[in-house]
N, C-alpha and C positions, 0 to 999 in steps of 0.2 A: 550619566545618561544611563536610565532604563530599560532595558530591553523587555520587549513583548515576550510572553509563553510561548513555547513551542505548540502547537496542536495539529490532531490529524483527526479525520473522523469525527468529529464532539470531540475527541478526547484531548484533555489539555494538562501537560505536566504539570506540576506542582511545583518539582526543582526541573530547570534545560539543564540539558544535554550537558554533561564535563567536558563533553568531547564532540565536535562537531565538524565535520569535512563535506564539503559539496565538491562537486570535480564538474567541472569543464571543458570538453576535448572537444578536438576535431577528429572524423573520421578519415582517415590517410590511407592510402592504397601507394604501397612502393611497388611498382610492375621493373622484375630487372630485364633489359635488352641483350641480347647476345650483343658481342665487342662494342655497345654503345654506354654501358654502363646502366644507369635506372633512370626512372622515372617516375614522379610523385603524384598522384591525382587526389584533388579534395573532395568526397563525397560529402562534405556535410557537416553538420556540426551533429555531434553524439548526443543523447538523453542525458540527463543530469542524476550524477549519482551521488545521495547524501550518506554518508553513515556515521556512527558515531557511537560512543557510550555514555551512559547515564546511571541512575541511581533512582527507588524509590524509596524512601525512610519513613521513618514512624509506624504505626499499631498497624495502619491500614497498608501497608508496603505489599503484601502478595496479590491484595483486592486489586491493587492499583496493574500490577504486574498481571493479572490475569483476563482485567480488560484492554490491557495491551495484545495478551496473544488471544483474545478472542476478537481482535481486528486483523489480527494476523490468518486467525483460520476463516474468516469471510470471507477474506480477500476485494480485490476490486478496488478499482483509484477512489480517492475524495482529495477536497482539496489539504494541502501539508502547507502548515506556517511556521516558518524559520524565523527565527530571532534576526529581525535585523532584514530580512529578504521580503519581496514582496509572493503572496501565497502561489501558490500553483498545483496543478492535479501530480499525484503521483501516485503511486501501491506500495505498501510495507511489501518488500520482497524480502526481507531476509532479517533473523529476530534470533537471539541468544540471551540464555541465561547463564551470567559468569558467577561460580559458587566461589566466595568468598565468605568468612567469617563475619560474624556481628550480629549483633540482635536489632532487631527493627529495620533491616537496611537490604535490601534486592537489588543486586546489581545488573545492567544486560548490557546488550552490544544491538543495532539493529542497522536498515540498512534500505534505504527508499529507491524507486527508480522511476522519473518521471514520465509521466503518459503526455503525451501532445494532442491538442486539441483536434479534432475530429478522430481522431485513433481508435477504433474500437478495441475494445481489450475483452477478451473471449475467459469469462471466470469457468471452473469445470466442477466436478463431483455433487456434492449433495448440499445442498443451503438449510440453515435453520430460518425461518422466517420471524422479521419482528413484527410486533403486534402495528397492523396499519398499513401495513406494503401491499403489494401485489402481482402478481405477474407482470406485469405491467413494468415495473419499478423496475425487475431482473432485466426484463427485453433492453431498457434502456440503458442501466449499470454493465450490462456485459453486450452488448450488440446482439443480441440474442433475435434470430425471427419469431414471431409471436406464434405463427402457427406451429413450429417446430418445438415452441417452449410448452404450450399446450399439448401437444402430443406426448410429448416427455414427462407430464405429469396429471394424466386423466382421473387421480385420485382427488386430485384440488376442485372441489364444489364452486368456489364462488373466486373467479381469477382476481375479482377487485380489490378482496379485502380478504388475506391471508389469515391463520390464525397463530399467536405466537407459538415457536416452535414448529408448525407444521414442516414438512419439506418440501423441498423443493430441488427437483433434480435437472442438471443441466442436457438441454438436447445433446 
């Protein structure tokens, strides 16, 4: 059986990670009761945590790394497709470049955190717009109020069509 390639926000891994861990957990709280032991309370399912390690190879290995690094810097949730699993929304929450000798090879580790449907994700800082994006895209992506977003970005002339590289400030 050939597994599909891992992908996130349009980046498709040419080589699937060598290590992939998907953690499912319950959120359990233990309360200690005086003279009566303890009681466990089930607070529901925790968000999935995905960690792993992999490598990029070939003459374009640093270019592939930079694309992954750019996704990390941009932040925000996207669809995560893992080999053998149904896609789900997640945020790239950790990224590490692992130094190891070798020509045309870049080793890395990563972490993703699941984002549940209907949950707002608040981005922060300064974002650089891609061609064709709008302030409406940012408002929807991060759950920002459009009026606050517009007020934080008075320098933007056309909120419906941002220029490539134009700065968008988080409200």
